[in-house]
C-alpha positions as CSV (number, residue, x, y, z in Angstrom):
1,X,-1.4,95.0,32.1
2,X,0.0,97.2,34.8
3,X,-2.2,99.6,36.7
4,X,-1.8,103.4,36.4
5,X,0.4,104.8,39.1
6,X,-1.3,106.7,41.9
7,X,1.6,109.1,42.2
8,X,1.2,110.1,38.6
9,X,-2.4,111.2,39.1
10,X,-3.9,114.5,40.2
11,X,-7.5,115.5,40.9
12,X,-9.0,116.8,37.7
13,X,-6.9,114.7,35.3
14,X,-8.9,113.3,32.4
15,X,-8.0,109.6,32.2
16,X,-10.3,108.5,29.4
17,X,-12.7,109.8,26.8
18,X,-14.9,107.9,24.5
19,X,-17.9,108.1,22.3
20,X,-20.4,105.3,21.9
21,X,-22.8,105.0,19.0
22,X,-26.1,103.2,19.6
23,X,-28.5,101.9,17.0
24,X,-31.8,100.1,17.2
25,X,-29.9,97.0,16.3
26,X,-27.6,97.4,19.4
27,X,-30.7,97.7,21.6
28,X,-32.2,94.5,20.2
29,X,-28.9,92.7,20.7
30,X,-28.7,93.9,24.3
31,X,-32.3,92.9,24.9
32,X,-31.3,89.4,23.8
33,X,-28.2,89.2,25.9
34,X,-29.9,90.7,29.0
35,X,-33.3,89.2,28.7
36,X,-34.9,92.7,29.0
37,X,-37.5,92.6,26.2
38,X,-39.5,95.6,27.4
39,X,-40.9,97.0,24.1
40,X,-40.0,100.6,25.1
41,X,-36.5,99.6,24.0
42,X,-37.5,98.7,20.4
43,X,-41.1,99.8,19.5
44,X,-41.9,103.4,18.8
45,X,-45.7,102.9,19.2
46,X,-45.2,101.4,22.7
47,X,-42.8,104.1,23.8
48,X,-45.2,106.8,22.6
49,X,-48.2,105.1,24.3
50,X,-46.5,105.5,27.7
51,X,-45.5,109.1,27.1
52,X,-41.9,108.6,26.1
53,X,-40.2,110.7,23.4
54,X,-39.1,107.6,21.6
55,X,-37.4,104.3,22.0
56,X,-35.0,104.4,24.9
57,X,-31.6,102.7,25.4
58,X,-31.6,100.3,28.4
59,X,-30.3,102.0,31.5
60,X,-28.0,99.1,32.3
61,X,-26.6,99.2,28.8
62,X,-25.7,102.9,29.2
63,X,-24.3,102.2,32.7
64,X,-22.3,99.3,31.3
65,X,-20.6,101.0,28.4
66,X,-20.0,104.2,30.4
67,X,-17.6,102.4,32.8
68,X,-15.7,100.6,30.0
69,X,-13.2,103.5,29.4
70,X,-12.2,103.3,33.0
71,X,-11.9,99.5,33.0
72,X,-9.6,99.9,29.9
73,X,-7.6,102.6,31.6
74,X,-7.2,100.6,34.8
75,X,-6.0,97.6,32.9
76,X,-8.0,95.0,34.8
77,X,-11.7,94.9,35.6
78,X,-11.0,93.5,39.0
79,X,-9.5,96.9,40.0
80,X,-13.0,98.4,39.9
81,X,-14.1,98.0,43.5
82,X,-17.2,100.3,43.4
83,X,-19.4,101.8,40.7
84,X,-22.5,103.9,41.2
85,X,-24.7,106.1,39.0
86,X,-27.9,107.9,39.2
87,X,-30.1,107.7,36.0
88,X,-31.0,111.3,35.2
89,X,-32.3,111.4,31.6
90,X,-33.0,108.7,29.0
91,X,-31.0,108.1,25.8
92,X,-33.5,108.2,22.9
93,X,-32.3,106.1,20.0
94,X,-33.5,107.5,16.7
95,X,-34.5,104.8,14.2
96,X,-32.3,106.3,11.5
97,X,-29.5,108.2,13.1
98,X,-29.2,106.3,16.4
99,X,-27.7,108.0,19.4
100,X,-24.2,109.2,20.2
101,X,-23.2,109.1,23.9
102,X,-20.0,110.7,25.2
103,X,-18.1,109.6,28.3
104,X,-15.4,111.7,29.9
105,X,-13.6,110.1,32.9
106,X,-11.8,112.4,35.3
107,X,-10.0,111.9,38.6
108,X,-12.4,113.2,41.3
109,X,-10.5,112.1,44.5
110,X,-7.4,110.1,45.5
111,X,-6.6,108.1,48.6
112,X,-3.5,106.1,49.5
113,X,-4.8,103.1,47.5
114,X,-7.6,104.3,45.3
115,X,-8.7,106.8,42.7
116,X,-12.3,107.9,42.4
117,X,-13.0,108.5,38.8
118,X,-16.0,110.8,38.1
119,X,-17.8,110.1,34.8
120,X,-19.6,112.8,32.7
121,X,-21.9,110.9,30.5
122,X,-23.8,113.0,27.9
123,X,-26.3,112.6,25.1
124,X,-27.6,115.4,22.9
125,X,-26.0,118.0,25.2
126,X,-27.5,116.7,28.5
127,X,-26.1,114.5,31.3
128,X,-27.7,111.1,31.3
129,X,-25.9,109.6,34.3
130,X,-25.6,111.8,37.4
131,X,-23.1,111.2,40.2
132,X,-21.5,108.5,38.2
133,X,-18.4,107.4,40.1
134,X,-16.0,104.6,39.8
135,X,-13.6,103.6,42.6
136,X,-10.4,102.0,41.2
137,X,-7.9,100.1,43.5
138,X,-4.4,101.1,42.3
139,X,-2.2,100.0,45.2
């Protein structure tokens, strides 16, 4: 797949938007794939015992799916040369309704060869990943 053209981009352009639905089942599957079986990710009683508002999605799961719309837009995962986030709030996954996380990817800066894509990742009206930035090589 061909890369987006740098000369067609402007700072502020939205390049991707997506919603991700999480369920308790998705957390258990991720735990199995990642090896992270911390019970705060699947047991309400354990989450409550450590003062959490409920079962939390894995931070790395959130970080992983948040970058996917940019990877799809770029056309090749190898074009992502840097990705950084700051975890700001947890994603609480309700046992019945789950959680819906929204990702908006917007051009934050351009160089001669790269685009910095700024991600806005929200859950329940709050940002869950701060300073989420993806650098994509497009030249």
